[in-house]
Structure formats: C-alpha cells, structure tokens
C-alpha positions in Angstrom: 178.5 14.1 35.2 180.3 12.2 32.0 178.2 8.9 32.7 175.1 11.0 32.4 175.9 12.6 29.0 177.1 9.3 27.7 173.8 7.5 28.7 171.9 10.5 27.4 173.8 10.2 24.2 173.5 6.7 23.7 169.8 6.8 24.4 169.5 9.4 21.6 171.6 7.2 19.0 169.2 4.1 19.9 166.0 6.0 19.4 167.5 7.6 16.0 168.1 4.1 14.7 164.9 2.7 15.8 162.9 5.2 14.1 165.2 4.8 10.8 164.5 1.3 11.0 160.9 1.5 11.4 160.6 4.1 8.6 162.4 1.9 6.1 160.1 -0.7 5.9 156.4 -1.2 4.6 154.0 1.7 4.5 151.8 0.0 6.8 148.8 0.5 4.6 148.5 -3.5 4.3 150.2 -6.3 5.5 150.0 -9.9 4.1 150.7 -13.2 6.2 152.1 -14.6 2.3 154.9 -16.9 3.6 157.8 -17.2 1.8 158.7 -15.6 -1.6 159.2 -19.3 -3.1 155.3 -19.6 -2.9 154.3 -16.3 -4.3 152.5 -16.2 -7.8 154.5 -14.2 -10.3 153.8 -10.0 -10.4 153.4 -10.6 -14.2 150.5 -13.1 -13.5 148.7 -10.3 -11.3 149.1 -8.2 -14.2 147.5 -10.0 -16.9 144.9 -10.8 -14.5 144.2 -7.3 -13.7 144.0 -5.9 -17.6 142.2 -8.7 -18.6 139.6 -9.0 -16.2 139.3 -5.1 -15.3 140.8 -3.3 -18.2 143.3 -1.9 -16.2 146.7 0.1 -17.7 149.3 -1.1 -14.8 151.8 1.8 -13.9 153.9 -0.4 -11.4 153.6 -3.3 -9.2 155.9 -3.5 -6.3 155.9 -5.4 -3.0 155.0 -3.4 0.2 154.5 -5.6 3.7 154.1 -8.7 2.3 151.4 -7.9 -0.3 151.7 -6.8 -4.0 150.9 -3.0 -4.2 149.4 -2.3 -7.5 149.8 1.0 -9.3 147.1 1.6 -12.4 144.9 3.4 -14.4 140.9 2.1 -14.6 139.4 2.0 -17.9 137.8 5.4 -17.0 141.5 6.8 -16.8 141.3 7.3 -13.1 144.1 6.4 -10.9 143.8 3.2 -9.0 146.0 1.9 -6.1 145.0 -1.5 -4.3 146.7 -4.3 -2.3 146.7 -7.9 -3.5 147.7 -10.9 -1.6 150.7 -12.7 -3.5 149.7 -16.2 -3.1 145.8 -16.0 -3.7 145.5 -12.2 -5.5 142.9 -11.8 -3.3 142.3 -7.9 -3.2 143.3 -6.8 0.3 139.9 -5.4 2.0 139.9 -1.4 2.3 142.9 -0.9 0.1 141.5 -0.2 -3.1 141.5 3.6 -3.8 140.3 5.4 -6.9 141.4 8.9 -7.9 140.2 11.2 -10.6 143.3 12.3 -12.5 
C-alpha cells in the first residue's frame, strides 16, 4: 500500500515538473532555427529597419522561440505583433497580426 502511494506521489511530482518546464519556455507561436546567438543581428538594427521602412513605432522587441518578437504601432496607429528571424530579419510567415486600438 505504501509503495503504491509513493509511486503515485512520484508520478504526480514528475507530471507537475514537466508541466511547469513546458510552460516556462516560448509561447509556441513561432520557432526559428536561428543558431547560436553570436550569429544574431542586434535588436536595435531590426528596430531601425522597421521604423525606417514601415514607419512603425516600436514598443518592445524580445526573444521568443529563437525569434525576435516585435510589439509596435504601425503608421495608422494600429497595434502590430510579428516575429522575425534574428539572423536574416525575414518576417516569419503567418505571425503578423494587426489590431485596431
């Protein structure tokens, strides 16, 4: 009986740790095969490119799933969320979303 209780408690503990570790990582909206961070371009360069070429006002750029996730406002004032490859700055397909404020 005690062995069954210990086994059950161990199984629950392992399941809890797996759940926590899976949720602690990226959001899963995009994943980039970007290699080591030493090969990544600086976030500031991406910000300048998006401001100069798109007229965006950048709110935040962060790392997520090996990509750069960008939060910005476009030139119409709409909220923009998009993922970019940190080496090439290519827009990751199907990750651009624009919402009216």
